[in-house]
C-alpha positions in Angstrom: 56.3 58.4 93.0 57.4 61.8 94.3 55.1 65.0 91.7 59.1 65.7 90.4 59.6 62.4 88.5 57.6 63.3 84.7 59.4 66.4 85.3 63.0 64.8 85.1 62.4 63.3 82.8 61.2 64.8 80.7 63.8 67.3 81.7 66.3 64.8 80.6 64.8 64.5 76.9 64.9 67.7 76.3 68.6 68.2 77.4 69.6 65.4 75.6 67.8 64.8 73.0 68.6 68.7 72.1 72.2 67.6 72.7 72.0 64.8 70.3 70.0 66.9 67.3 73.3 69.3 67.0 75.4 67.1 67.6 73.5 64.6 64.5 73.5 68.1 62.6 77.0 68.8 62.4 78.7 65.4 62.8 77.0 63.5 60.6 77.8 65.8 57.7 81.5 66.4 58.7 82.3 62.8 59.5 80.8 62.4 55.7 82.9 64.5 53.8 85.6 63.4 56.2 84.9 59.6 55.2 84.8 60.3 51.6 88.0 63.0 51.0 90.8 61.9 51.1 92.4 64.9 52.9 96.3 65.9 54.3 95.8 65.4 58.0 92.7 62.8 57.8 94.8 60.8 60.1 95.7 63.3 62.3 91.3 64.6 62.6 91.0 61.0 62.9 93.1 60.3 66.1 91.4 63.4 67.4 87.7 62.1 66.9 88.8 59.2 68.7 90.6 60.3 71.1 87.2 62.4 72.0 85.2 59.4 72.0 86.9 58.3 75.0 87.1 62.1 76.8 86.2 61.5 80.9 82.5 63.4 81.2 83.7 65.6 83.9 86.8 67.0 82.2 84.0 67.9 79.7 82.3 69.6 82.5 84.8 71.3 83.8 85.8 72.9 80.2 82.4 74.1 79.8 82.3 75.5 83.3 85.9 77.2 83.1 84.8 78.4 79.8 81.1 79.8 80.8 82.5 80.9 84.3 82.7 85.1 84.8 86.1 84.6 85.1 86.3 82.2 81.3 86.6 83.2 78.0 83.6 83.8 77.2 81.4 84.1 80.2 81.5 88.0 80.6 80.2 88.2 77.6 76.9 89.0 77.3 75.4 87.7 74.1 71.9 86.0 74.0 73.5 82.8 72.0 76.1 82.2 74.5 74.8 79.4 77.6 74.7 80.7 81.1 76.1 77.9 83.9 73.2 76.0 85.9 71.0 76.2 83.0 69.8 73.3 81.1 72.0 75.4 78.1 75.1 74.7 79.7 74.2 71.5 80.1 73.4 70.9 76.1 76.5 72.5 75.6 78.2 69.7 77.0 76.6 67.3 75.7 77.4 68.0 72.4 80.8 67.9 73.2 80.8 64.7 74.1 78.2 63.3 71.6 80.3 64.9 68.5 83.5 62.9 68.4 81.3 59.5 69.1 78.6 60.6 65.7 81.3 61.9 63.4 83.8 59.0 63.7 81.7 56.7 63.8 79.9 58.4 60.6 82.8 58.7 59.2 84.4 55.4 59.6 80.7 53.4 58.1 81.3 56.0 55.5 85.1 55.2 54.8 83.6 51.7 54.9 81.7 51.7 51.4 83.8 49.7 48.8 85.5 51.6 46.9 84.3 50.2 44.1 80.6 51.4 44.8 81.3 55.1 45.6 83.0 54.8 41.1 80.0 53.1 40.3 78.5 56.1 41.6 81.0 58.8 40.2 80.5 56.8 36.9 76.2 57.3 36.4 77.0 60.8 36.6 76.9 62.2 40.5 77.9 65.1 41.3 80.2 65.8 43.9 77.3 66.2 46.7 74.8 63.2 45.0 77.8 61.1 45.8 78.5 61.9 49.3 73.9 61.1 49.7 74.8 58.3 48.0 77.7 57.0 49.6 75.8 58.4 53.1 72.7 55.9 52.4 75.3 52.8 51.4 76.2 53.7 55.0 73.5 54.4 57.6 73.2 51.5 59.3 76.7 52.8 60.9 75.3 55.6 60.4 71.5 54.8 63.2 74.4 53.2 65.1 76.4 56.2 65.5 73.1 58.0 66.5 73.0 55.1 69.6 76.9 54.8 70.6 76.2 59.4 71.1 72.5 59.0 72.8 74.0 56.5 75.2 76.8 58.5 75.9 75.1 61.6 76.8 72.1 60.3 78.7 74.0 58.2 80.7 76.7 59.9 82.1 76.5 62.7 85.2 79.8 64.0 85.8 79.4 67.2 82.9 76.0 67.9 84.0 76.5 67.8 87.7 79.5 71.0 87.3 78.0 72.7 84.8 74.1 72.6 85.6 74.3 72.0 89.4 71.2 69.7 89.9 69.0 72.2 91.0 65.2 70.7 91.8 63.3 71.7 88.8 65.5 73.7 86.7 69.0 71.6 86.0 67.9 68.0 87.8 68.1 65.3 85.2 68.5 61.4 85.8 71.6 60.5 86.2 72.2 63.7 88.8 68.4 62.8 90.3 69.6 59.2 91.1 72.9 60.7 92.5 71.4 63.0 95.2 68.9 60.5 96.2 71.0 58.3 96.8 73.2 60.2 99.2 70.1 61.0 100.7 68.7 57.7 101.7 65.5 57.9 99.0 67.0 54.5 98.6 62.8 53.6 96.3 63.0 56.0 94.4 66.5 57.1 93.3 66.1 52.7 92.3 62.7 54.5 90.4 64.9 56.7 88.4 67.4 54.2 88.2 64.8 51.7 86.3 63.4 54.8 84.2 66.9 55.0 82.6 66.9 51.5 82.2 63.6 51.2 80.1 64.1 55.2 77.7 68.3 53.0 77.3 65.6 49.5 75.8 63.0 51.3 74.3 65.4 53.1 71.4 67.8 50.7 71.1 64.9 48.2 70.1 63.3 50.6 67.7 66.5 50.9 66.3 66.8 46.9 66.5 63.5 48.2 64.5 64.4 49.4 62.3 67.6 48.0 61.5 65.1 44.6 60.3 62.4 46.6 58.5 66.1 48.0 56.6 67.5 44.6 55.7 64.3 43.4 54.5 64.0 45.6 51.9 
């Protein structure tokens, strides 16, 4: 393995980990609220979330590229809160857009799957609305964990969005998936295979950890 291997893996964890964290901080509370409160338009919201779960990453990348480009609606703004194209920040933004519908949609489905009888029981015990949501969310925790795993799997394995907005710049925006594409095109099949194995190992470790957590939770 060459010296770039560690940098590529570290940047992959940074970009996808940051995107998942942001998606979780936004998607879990919203998904729980949408699943707990019947409201006008929930069917439309659900349909939009489920549609977002199937968005092609390359389309998301195109959207973010046009959004952040100099001729785009926010590209000309000099704000420290807005990422620039061909930076990890732009890659994180694209992956948040990919992961958010997955995390929010599956969280909402898990919360809606909690029995109505349990909700009534929680409210009968005197819990307020916030406490009721937390209790229902805890009951649906396995589904929430699966939502996080699905969200992480959707972003760590995608290539189209990060390629468009990141540019696959060595040492700056090159992650495992884009590096695999580049090394394969250049004929460096051994290094591309090593990168692919690393990606599979990361996915396996995360999923195995989830299985252990679920088994421990079930025994508890």
